[in-house]
N, C-alpha and C positions, 0 to 999 in steps of 0.2 A: 789358506791362512798360514799353514806351517811353512810353505815355500817362502812366504814373505819374511817370516822371522829368521829362517835359515839364511836367506840372502842378506838380511840386515846384519846378522851376526858375522857373515863373511865380510861384509863391507867394513864393519867395525874393526875386525882383526886385521884386514888388509890395510886399513888406514893407520892402525897402530904400527904395523910392520913398515909401511912407507915412511912414517914419521921417524921411527927409531933408526932406520937405515939412512935417513937424510935424502931420500929420493925426491927430486923435483923435476917436473916436466912430463909431458905426455909420453915421450919415448921411454923414459925410465919407468913410468907407470905401466905401460904396455909390457915392458920386459918383466917386471916383478909379477904382474898379473899372469903372464904366460908361464913363468917359472912355478908359481904357486898352483896355477891351474893344472899344468901337466904333472908337476912334481908331487902334489898332494892329492888333488881331487881325482884326476884321471887314474892314477895308480891305485887309489883306494877303490874306485869303481871297478877297476880291472879285476881285483881280487873278489869283489862281490859278484861280478859277472861270471867268473870261473866257478865260484862256489855254488851259485844258484842255477847255473847252466843256461843263462840267458845267451842269446845269439850275439854275434859280433855287430850286427846292424843296430841292435838296441844299445849296445855299449857305445858305439860311435855317436848315435843320436843323443843319448843322455850325457855322456862326458863332453861331447862337443858343445852342447848347450852350456854346461857349467864352466868349461874352460873359456868360452866366448864371453860369458858375463864376468868372469874374473879379469879377463883382459880389459874389457870395457870399464869395469870398476876401477882397476888400477890406473887407466888412462885419465879418467875423470878425477879421481882422488889426488893423484900426483900432479896433474895439470892445474888443479884448483889451488894448490898451495903457492 
């Protein structure tokens, strides 16, 4: 249930960012999704991984999942406009 609400919040923030930057089209959405995914989500998870002592494999799985859904969200949201 928490994952649903965090994904929903991510979609709302990403939609606001896409709208404020005037991004239109799937390619633009993929780009902003990748930038936010790698620039914010993966970097935050990297510091958590280092602090908690989790392995690289877990980091790749968890951050890869989140970056992927950010890219897909960006593509859908920007392509929909």
